[in-house]
C-alpha positions in Angstrom: 26.9 -28.7 -53.9 27.6 -25.6 -51.7 24.0 -24.5 -51.8 22.8 -28.0 -50.9 25.2 -28.1 -47.9 24.1 -24.7 -46.7 20.5 -25.7 -47.0 21.2 -28.9 -45.1 22.9 -27.0 -42.3 20.0 -24.6 -42.1 17.4 -27.4 -42.0 19.4 -29.2 -39.3 19.6 -26.1 -37.2 15.9 -25.4 -37.6 15.0 -29.0 -36.7 17.3 -28.8 -33.6 15.6 -25.5 -32.5 12.1 -27.0 -33.0 13.1 -30.1 -31.0 14.5 -28.0 -28.2 11.4 -25.8 -28.1 9.2 -28.8 -28.0 11.2 -30.3 -25.2 11.0 -26.9 -23.3 7.3 -27.0 -23.7 7.0 -30.5 -22.3 9.0 -29.4 -19.2 6.9 -26.2 -18.8 3.7 -28.3 -18.8 5.2 -30.8 -16.4 6.1 -28.2 -13.8 3.1 -26.0 -14.5 0.9 -29.0 -13.5 2.5 -29.1 -10.1 0.4 -25.9 -9.4 -2.8 -27.4 -8.1 -6.1 -26.2 -6.7 -5.5 -28.5 -3.7 -2.2 -26.9 -2.7 -3.5 -23.4 -3.4 -6.5 -24.1 -1.1 -4.3 -25.4 1.7 -2.1 -22.3 1.7 -4.9 -19.8 1.2 -6.9 -21.3 4.1 -4.0 -20.3 6.4 -3.1 -17.0 4.8 -6.7 -15.8 4.9 -7.6 -17.2 8.3 -8.9 -15.2 11.2 -5.6 -15.9 12.9 -4.0 -13.4 10.5 -6.4 -10.7 11.7 -6.9 -9.2 8.2 -3.2 -8.7 7.6 -3.3 -4.9 7.9 0.0 -3.2 7.2 2.5 -3.7 10.0 0.0 -5.5 12.2 0.7 -8.5 14.3 -1.5 -10.5 11.9 0.4 -9.4 8.9 3.7 -10.4 10.5 2.2 -13.8 11.3 1.3 -14.1 7.6 4.8 -13.1 6.6 6.3 -15.7 9.0 4.1 -18.3 7.3 5.3 -17.3 3.8 8.9 -17.6 5.0 8.3 -21.0 6.5 7.0 -22.2 3.1 10.0 -20.8 1.3 12.3 -22.5 3.7 10.4 -25.8 3.4 10.9 -25.6 -0.4 14.6 -24.7 0.1 14.1 -21.3 -1.7 16.5 -18.8 -0.2 16.2 -15.1 0.3 18.0 -13.1 -2.5 21.7 -12.6 -2.9 22.7 -9.3 -1.3 20.0 -9.5 1.4 20.5 -10.7 4.9 17.1 -12.2 5.4 13.7 -12.7 3.8 12.7 -9.2 4.9 13.0 -5.9 3.2 12.2 -3.5 6.1 9.8 -0.7 5.2 9.9 1.9 8.0 6.9 3.7 9.4 8.4 7.0 8.5 8.2 6.0 4.8 4.8 4.5 5.1 3.4 7.6 6.6 5.3 10.2 4.7 2.7 10.9 2.0 -0.4 10.6 4.1 0.0 9.9 7.8 -2.2 6.9 8.7 -0.2 6.1 11.8 1.1 2.9 10.2 3.8 0.9 12.1 7.0 -0.5 10.6 6.3 -3.2 8.1 8.2 -5.5 5.7 8.3 -6.7 2.1 9.0 -10.4 1.9 11.3 -11.7 -0.8 12.6 -15.0 -2.1 14.9 -15.8 -5.0 15.9 -18.4 -7.5 19.1 -17.6 -9.3 19.3 -17.9 -13.0 21.6 -20.5 -14.5 22.8 -18.6 -17.5 21.9 -14.9 -17.1 21.7 -14.5 -13.3 22.2 -10.7 -13.5 18.9 -10.3 -15.4 15.9 -10.5 -12.9 12.3 -11.2 -13.4 10.0 -9.9 -10.6 6.8 -11.8 -9.7 4.8 -9.6 -7.2 1.7 -9.7 -5.1 0.6 -7.7 -2.0 0.1 -9.8 1.1 -1.5 -7.0 3.2 -5.3 -6.4 3.5 -7.5 -4.0 5.5 -7.4 -5.6 9.0 -10.2 -5.6 11.5 -13.1 -3.2 11.5 -15.7 -3.0 14.2 -14.5 -6.3 15.6 -14.9 -8.1 12.2 -11.9 -9.6 10.5 -11.6 -8.8 6.8 -9.7 -11.8 5.6 -9.1 -10.7 2.0 -9.1 -14.2 0.6 -9.3 -12.9 -3.0 -7.7 -9.5 -2.2 -4.9 -10.5 -2.3 -4.6 -13.9 -0.6 -5.1 -15.4 -4.0 -2.1 -13.6 -5.5 -0.1 -14.3 -2.4 -0.5 -18.1 -2.6 -0.2 -18.0 -6.4 3.4 -16.7 -6.3 4.2 -19.2 -3.5 3.1 -22.0 -5.8 4.9 -20.5 -8.8 8.1 -20.4 -6.7 7.7 -24.0 -5.7 7.2 -25.0 -9.3 10.3 -23.2 -10.5 12.3 -24.8 -7.6 11.1 -28.2 -8.6 12.2 -27.5 -12.2 15.6 -26.3 -10.9 16.1 -29.5 -8.9 15.3 -31.5 -12.0 17.9 -29.6 -14.0 15.5 -27.2 -15.7 16.0 -24.1 -13.6 15.3 -20.7 -15.0 18.1 -19.1 -17.1 17.4 -15.7 -15.6 16.9 -15.0 -11.9 13.4 -14.7 -10.4 12.6 -12.5 -7.4 9.3 -13.5 -5.7 8.2 -10.3 -4.0 5.3 -10.1 -1.5 4.8 -6.4 -0.9 3.2 -4.6 2.0 1.1 -1.4 2.2 -0.7 -1.8 -1.1 -4.1 -1.1 0.5 -2.7 2.2 1.9 -1.2 3.5 -1.3 1.1 0.9 -3.1 3.7 1.7 -0.5 5.7 -1.5 -0.4 6.2 -1.8 -4.2 7.0 1.9 -4.3 9.6 1.4 -1.6 11.2 -1.5 -3.5 11.2 0.5 -6.8 13.0 3.3 -5.0 15.3 0.9 -3.0 15.8 -2.0 -5.4 18.0 -4.9 -4.3 18.8 -5.5 -8.0 19.3 -2.6 -10.4 16.1 -1.6 -12.2 18.1 -1.6 -15.4 18.6 -5.4 -15.0 14.9 -6.0 -14.1 13.4 -7.4 -17.3 9.7 -7.4 -16.3 7.2 -7.6 -13.5 4.3 -10.0 -13.4 1.9 -8.7 -10.8 -1.0 -10.8 -9.4 -3.8 -9.1 -7.5 -7.1 -10.9 -7.1 -7.4 -14.0 -9.3 -9.6 -16.3 -7.3 -13.1 -15.2 -8.2 -15.3 -14.0 -11.1 -16.6 -10.5 -11.4 -20.0 -8.9 -12.4 -19.2 -9.0 -16.1 -18.6 -12.8 -16.2 -21.5 -14.3 -14.2 -21.5 -17.5 -16.3 -17.8 -18.4 -16.5 -14.6 -18.2 -14.6 -12.4 -19.2 -17.6 -11.1 -15.7 -18.1 -8.6 -13.2 -16.7 -8.1 -9.5 -17.2 -4.7 -8.6 -18.7 -3.7 -5.1 -17.9 -0.6 -3.2 -19.0 1.3 -5.8 -20.9 1.4 -3.7 -24.1 2.1 -0.3 -22.5 5.9 -0.6 -22.8 6.6 -3.8 -24.6 5.0 -5.5 -27.6 7.0 -8.6 -26.7 5.3 -8.9 -23.3 1.9 -8.7 -24.7 2.7 -11.2 -27.5 4.2 -13.6 -25.0 1.1 -13.5 -22.8 -1.2 -14.2 -25.7 1.0 -17.0 -27.1 1.5 -18.8 -23.8 -2.2 -18.7 -23.2 -3.0 -20.1 -26.6 -0.5 -22.9 -26.1 -1.1 -23.9 -22.5 -4.1 -22.4 -20.6 -6.7 -21.2 -23.1 -8.3 -18.6 -20.9 -10.4 -15.8 -22.3 -8.0 -12.9 -22.1 -10.1 -9.8 -21.4 -8.3 -6.5 -22.2 -11.3 -4.3 -21.3 -9.4 -2.6 -18.4 -6.2 -2.2 -20.4 -7.8 0.8 -22.2 -5.9 3.9 -21.2 -9.3 5.6 -20.9 -10.6 3.0 -18.4 -12.5 5.1 -15.8 -11.5 2.6 -13.1 -7.8 3.3 -13.7 -6.9 -0.2 -12.6 -3.5 0.2 -14.4 -2.5 2.7 -11.8 -4.1 0.8 -8.8 -1.8 -2.2 -8.2 1.8 -2.8 -7.5 3.0 -3.3 -11.1 2.6 0.4 -11.6 5.6 1.2 -9.5 7.7 -0.9 -11.8 6.0 0.4 -15.0 6.6 4.0 -14.1 10.3 3.3 -14.0 10.2 1.8 -17.5 10.0 -1.9 -16.6 7.5 -3.8 -18.7 4.7 -5.0 -16.4 1.6 -7.2 -16.7 -1.2 -7.2 -14.2 -3.5 -10.3 -13.9 -6.9 -9.6 -12.2 -10.3 -11.2 -12.0 -12.2 -7.9 -11.6 -14.4 -6.6 -8.8 -17.2 -8.6 -7.1 -19.7 -8.0 -4.3 -17.2 -9.0 -1.6 -14.4 -6.7 -2.7 -13.1 -5.0 0.5 -15.9 -6.5 2.5 -15.7 -8.9 5.5 -17.3 -11.5 3.2 -14.2 -12.0 1.1 -13.7 -15.5 2.5 -11.9 -18.7 1.4 -15.2 -20.5 0.9 -16.0 -18.2 -2.0 -12.8 -18.8 -3.9 -13.1 -20.8 -7.1 -10.0 -22.8 -6.9 -10.2 -24.2 -10.4 -10.0 -20.6 -11.7 -7.2 -19.8 -9.2 -5.3 -22.9 -10.4 -5.6 -22.0 -14.1 -4.8 -18.4 -13.7 -1.7 -19.2 -11.6 -0.6 -21.7 -14.3 -1.0 -18.9 -16.9 1.2 -16.6 -14.8 3.8 -19.4 -14.5 3.8 -20.0 -18.3 4.5 -16.3 -18.9 7.2 -16.3 -16.3 8.8 -19.5 -17.8 9.1 -17.8 -21.2 10.4 -14.5 -19.8 13.0 -16.3 -17.7 14.2 -18.8 -20.4 13.9 -17.1 -23.8 17.2 -16.3 -25.6 16.8 -12.5 -25.4 15.2 -10.3 -22.8 12.1 -8.6 -24.0 12.4 -5.3 -25.8 11.0 -2.0 -24.6 9.5 -0.5 -27.8 7.0 2.0 -26.5 7.6 5.3 -24.6 6.9 5.6 -20.9 3.7 7.4 -20.2 3.5 8.6 -16.6 
C-alpha cells in the first residue's frame, strides 16, 4: 500500500510538472508571436534612416537614435533599471579614447529593465550595439543589418516580455535590455558596462548578444532559415542545450556552429559585445547572420533586410531568454574560462 501511495504521489507530481511546462510553452508561443516582421520593419526604418547619420559613437545622430529607443521603452511602460537615475549609462570620452585615441566624444549606453517576479536579484542581459560607422565622404552608412537589426530585435523582445508581464506571466528573473555604444571602435560600451556593472556580475546569469540578424551571408545563398550560434558552449553546457532545445521546439532554424570553432580564423567570438561578459565568466551566446557584400558599406540599407528572417531569429532569441529567465535553477558554469 505504501509503495502504491508513493508511486501515486510521484505520478501526480510528474503530471503536474508536465502540465505546467505545457502551459508555459503555450504562453511562450503566445508572446513570441507578438514579435512580427511588420513591427521590426517599422522600427528599423527609423533606426537606420539617414536622419540618424550613421549613428557613429557619440555623434548627434547616435543620440537621436538613443532618444528614439527611449521613447519606445517609455511607450511600452518599460522603465530604466533599479539603481539608475535614467535610461542612460554615461560612457565618457576619456574612457572611449583611453586605449586608442580616435577623438570620440562622450557617449552613452541605453538600458531598460523588467524586474523578475521571483528571483529579481538574478539578472539576464540581452545586448546589442546601436552605434555604426557614421558618415564617410558625405555618404551615410546606415547600418541596417549592423546592428540596426539587433537594436530593434531587443526592443521587440522587451515589448514581448512586458506584454507577458502585464498578462501575469512576467519573467521570474530580471532582464536588462542593454544597447551598447562604441562597438565599432573596439567593443567600448560593453567593456565599460562589464567594468562598471549596475548589477553585480556574480548575479548576472547570462548574456544574449544579437549582432547582425537581418540578412543572409555568402555561405547560405539559397536560404535565410539559419543563424550562426557562437559561444554558447564555451562556459556552460546548459546554455548550449537550452538554445538547441528551444530552437527544436519553437523556431526550427538551422543552427550553424561553424564560427563557434575556437580555431575560427575570423575570431567572431572575440568580435562582438558578448565577449566582454564571457571574459568575466558570464555564459554568453552570440546570434549572427554572417558577413555579406554590404557589411560596413553604405549599401547596408533597410530595403535589403529580409524581415521574415529577422522575425524568426528574434523569436529564437526570445525563446532562449524566456527559458533562462523562467527555469527553476540558473544555468550552471561547467567549463573553465579561456581568455
